[in-house]
C-alpha positions as CSV (number, residue, x, y, z in Angstrom):
1,X,50.3,-48.9,5.8
2,X,50.1,-45.2,6.7
3,X,53.8,-44.7,6.5
4,X,54.0,-46.4,3.1
5,X,51.2,-44.1,1.9
6,X,52.9,-41.0,3.3
7,X,56.1,-42.0,1.3
8,X,54.1,-42.1,-1.9
9,X,53.8,-45.9,-2.2
10,X,50.7,-47.5,-3.6
11,X,48.8,-48.8,-0.7
12,X,45.4,-49.8,0.4
13,X,43.8,-51.7,3.3
14,X,41.5,-54.6,2.8
15,X,38.7,-54.6,5.5
16,X,35.7,-56.8,6.0
17,X,32.4,-55.0,6.3
18,X,32.2,-54.4,10.1
19,X,35.7,-52.9,10.1
20,X,35.3,-50.2,7.4
21,X,34.4,-47.5,9.9
22,X,37.4,-48.4,12.1
23,X,39.7,-48.5,9.0
24,X,38.5,-45.0,8.0
25,X,39.0,-43.6,11.5
26,X,42.5,-45.1,11.8
27,X,43.5,-43.8,8.4
28,X,42.5,-40.2,9.5
29,X,44.2,-40.7,12.9
30,X,47.4,-41.7,11.2
31,X,47.3,-38.8,8.8
32,X,46.3,-40.6,5.6
33,X,42.6,-39.8,5.2
34,X,42.9,-40.7,1.5
35,X,44.1,-44.2,2.1
36,X,41.9,-46.5,0.0
37,X,39.9,-49.1,1.9
38,X,38.8,-52.1,-0.1
39,X,35.7,-53.8,1.4
40,X,35.1,-57.5,1.5
41,X,32.1,-59.3,3.0
42,X,32.4,-60.5,6.5
43,X,33.4,-63.1,7.8
44,X,36.4,-64.5,5.9
45,X,37.3,-67.1,8.5
46,X,35.6,-70.5,8.2
47,X,34.9,-70.1,4.5
48,X,35.5,-72.9,1.9
49,X,38.6,-72.2,-0.2
50,X,36.4,-71.6,-3.3
51,X,34.6,-68.8,-1.5
52,X,37.9,-67.2,-0.3
53,X,39.1,-67.3,-3.9
54,X,35.9,-65.6,-5.1
55,X,36.4,-62.8,-2.6
56,X,40.1,-62.5,-3.6
57,X,39.0,-62.1,-7.2
58,X,36.8,-59.2,-6.2
59,X,39.5,-57.5,-4.2
60,X,42.0,-57.8,-7.1
61,X,39.5,-56.3,-9.4
62,X,39.2,-53.3,-7.1
63,X,43.0,-53.0,-6.4
64,X,44.1,-52.9,-10.1
65,X,42.4,-49.6,-10.8
66,X,44.0,-48.1,-7.7
67,X,47.4,-49.2,-8.8
68,X,46.8,-47.9,-12.4
69,X,45.6,-44.6,-11.1
70,X,48.9,-44.1,-9.1
71,X,51.0,-44.5,-12.2
72,X,49.1,-42.1,-14.5
């Protein structure tokens, strides 16, 4: 993801809550401190499909503005 971001491509990382700090640290380590991290509640595994779809809807709602911002 870092290489895509460095090349100017729209990119973000989707992280569950416990991994947000790690995601931020890794983004800085790989030279893309501005890499957007989209947080979802933890855990994702073991959820009913309806719950997964609800979380996906939330993520899409957060990703669309990031994509739109890139093309302004």
